[in-house]
C-alpha atoms as one frame of an Amber mdcrd trajectory, in Angstrom:
protein
 -50.256 169.117  51.046 -50.632 165.469  51.343 -50.101 164.595  47.670 -46.978
 166.671  47.975 -45.409 165.183  50.890 -46.046 161.775  49.408 -44.262 162.889
  46.514 -41.485 163.813  48.109 -41.437 160.777  50.373 -41.947 158.295  47.038
 -38.911 161.040  45.561 -36.431 159.711  48.641 -37.418 156.291  48.296 -36.435
 156.081  44.802 -33.232 157.899  45.641 -32.556 155.610  48.557 -32.865 152.496
  46.223 -30.555 153.583  43.604 -27.909 154.170  46.556 -28.317 150.476  47.604
 -27.297 149.235  44.388 -24.498 151.326  43.619 -22.734 151.092  46.759 -20.320
 148.492  47.611 -20.042 149.030  51.408 -22.297 147.026  52.990 -22.857 148.802
  56.309 -24.205 151.540  54.261 -26.353 149.325  52.373 -27.673 148.059  56.042
 -28.274 151.415  57.036 -30.203 152.813  53.790 -32.475 149.704  54.259 -33.274
 150.608  57.389 -33.703 154.276  55.928 -35.685 153.008  52.970 -38.648 151.210
  55.680 -38.382 154.328  57.646 -39.390 156.570  54.784 -42.023 153.788  53.689
 -43.347 153.755  56.762 -43.801 157.398  56.856 -45.570 156.993  53.649 -48.450
 154.900  55.059 -48.247 157.358  58.224 -49.388 159.929  55.397 -51.628 157.987
  53.751 -53.617 156.996  56.978 -52.516 153.029  57.150 -50.837 153.980  60.748
 -50.587 150.086  61.392 -48.990 149.477  58.385 -46.722 152.020  59.562 -45.755
 150.450  63.178 -45.365 147.417  60.889 -42.778 148.539  58.393 -40.863 150.165
  61.056 -40.949 147.479  63.512 -39.936 144.910  60.986 -38.506 146.223  58.551
 -36.553 149.148  59.714 -35.773 147.101  63.016 -35.819 143.076  63.361 -34.377
 143.840  59.471 -31.499 145.891  60.337 -30.529 143.660  63.168 -30.589 140.683
  61.679 -28.567 142.337  58.717 -26.225 143.581  61.252 -25.509 139.873  62.701
 -25.077 138.461  59.852 -22.450 141.512  58.307 -20.145 140.301  61.824 -19.163
 137.368  60.177 -18.294 138.769  56.733 -16.469 142.094  55.288 -17.619 145.626
  55.465 -16.776 145.413  51.357 -19.103 143.503  48.691 -16.767 141.726  46.590
 -16.832 142.499  42.407 -19.070 141.402  40.430 -18.553 140.216  37.212 -21.009
 140.837  34.123 -24.804 140.784  35.642 -26.751 137.779  34.586 -29.453 138.546
  31.531 -31.476 135.719  32.601 -31.827 137.562  36.295 -32.698 141.011  34.833
 -35.371 139.678  32.532 -36.386 137.752  35.292 -36.464 140.759  37.743 -38.165
 142.637  34.693 -41.071 140.779  33.997 -42.141 139.691  37.695 -41.915 144.127
  38.356 -44.312 144.073  35.315 -46.243 141.794  36.236 -46.542 143.068  39.982
 -47.632 146.340  38.288 -50.191 144.898  36.036 -51.855 143.842  38.956 -52.237
 146.938  40.666 -54.044 148.209  37.217 -57.293 146.893  38.426 -56.657 148.322
  42.064 -59.044 151.817  42.675 -57.074 155.160  43.260 -56.241 156.142  46.686
 -59.081 158.190  47.711 -61.203 157.245  44.610 -64.872 157.451  45.536 -66.280
 154.957  43.465 -64.167 152.320  45.459 -65.985 149.524  47.245 -65.218 151.333
  51.131 -66.855 153.848  49.540 -69.517 152.759  47.631 -70.873 149.897  50.271
 -70.956 151.840  53.124 -72.546 149.189  55.612 -68.998 147.037  55.377 -67.625
 149.759  56.894 -70.473 150.237  59.501 -70.146 146.550  60.055 -66.769 146.553
  61.431 -66.850 149.854  62.581 -70.203 149.349  65.127 -70.366 145.536  65.568
 -66.840 145.064  66.058 -67.143 145.014  69.699 -69.988 142.541  69.335 -68.467
 140.222  67.881 -65.130 140.350  68.820 -64.577 141.970  72.248 -62.045 144.278
  71.257 -62.614 147.885  71.664 -59.580 148.970  68.441 -61.505 148.601  65.190
 -57.673 147.864  63.705 -56.799 145.331  66.120 -59.900 143.377  65.708 -59.728
 143.354  62.236 -56.192 142.110  61.867 -56.273 139.738  64.899 -59.932 138.182
  64.422 -61.290 139.028  61.064 -57.948 138.125  58.939 -56.507 136.418  61.809
 -55.244 133.491  59.930 -53.211 136.143  57.593 -51.671 138.074  60.136 -50.972
 134.522  61.669 -49.311 133.405  58.225 -46.986 136.283  58.338 -45.996 136.011
  61.640 -44.676 132.383  60.829 -42.795 133.716  57.884 -41.171 136.457  59.483
 -40.484 133.894  62.294 -39.255 131.433  59.953 -36.856 134.076  58.308 -35.350
 134.853  61.691 -34.776 131.008  62.893 -33.255 130.956  59.341 -30.642 133.638
  59.371 -29.566 132.206  62.338 -29.127 129.041  61.319 -26.802 130.253  58.865
 -25.290 132.141  61.277 -24.529 129.095  63.429 -23.177 127.449  60.032 -20.641
 129.680  59.128 -18.911 130.314  62.305 -14.946 128.913  61.619 -13.658 126.761
  64.116 -10.458 128.035  66.146  -6.891 127.515  64.451  -6.218 126.113  68.036
  -8.688 122.733  67.016  -7.075 122.583  63.529  -5.468 119.244  62.441  -1.286
 118.646  62.667  -1.350 117.309  59.394  -3.770 118.389  56.462  -5.457 116.165
  54.248  -2.315 115.882  51.232   0.211 116.732  53.764   3.333 114.868  54.392
   2.644 113.153  58.254   4.890 114.927  60.809   5.381 111.527  62.498   6.545
 109.515  59.434   9.852 109.108  61.137  10.697 105.985  62.643  12.378 105.501
  65.838  16.362 105.368  64.174  15.651 109.072  62.409  15.992 107.557  59.261
  12.855 108.831  56.809  10.363 106.082  56.130
């Protein structure tokens, strides 16, 4: 049953990804991106990775959607027509995707009894029984995220914070100047006050 639910959710993810690529409405794309993160969080819950699901839902579905909607307030909802896609970009994406898939080949399968987590139970027992004494945190997941791999969690937080600051900075830079502040004579125009006092153009 768990495998069936995971397959159905993965099918939803692929359908949502295709919809994001095909749609030209930016608002619909942002909504689908939030839905994508929500479905991904559901998959993590099914796989008993509740802490990862919480992060995915908060960052991917929450903060990212708010930032995208804020950016859309400065632009139109319709995407501009694109020309021919760059062949170099397509090749780069295919190679990067191939490398990512190749990097997962050595990972143990989900639920594999021969995985390091199953063949080295002393590691799991160390975190379960000694994390309270070593870190002072009653929750094992919190002790791992905030203490044992605290630098990794700090790096993730810095990345999200930096991305938020960058988006806010870009939104502030593209603000248009009100028409009232526009100069009377734009560069290249004939000045309006080019006539002398006698009424004859200079």
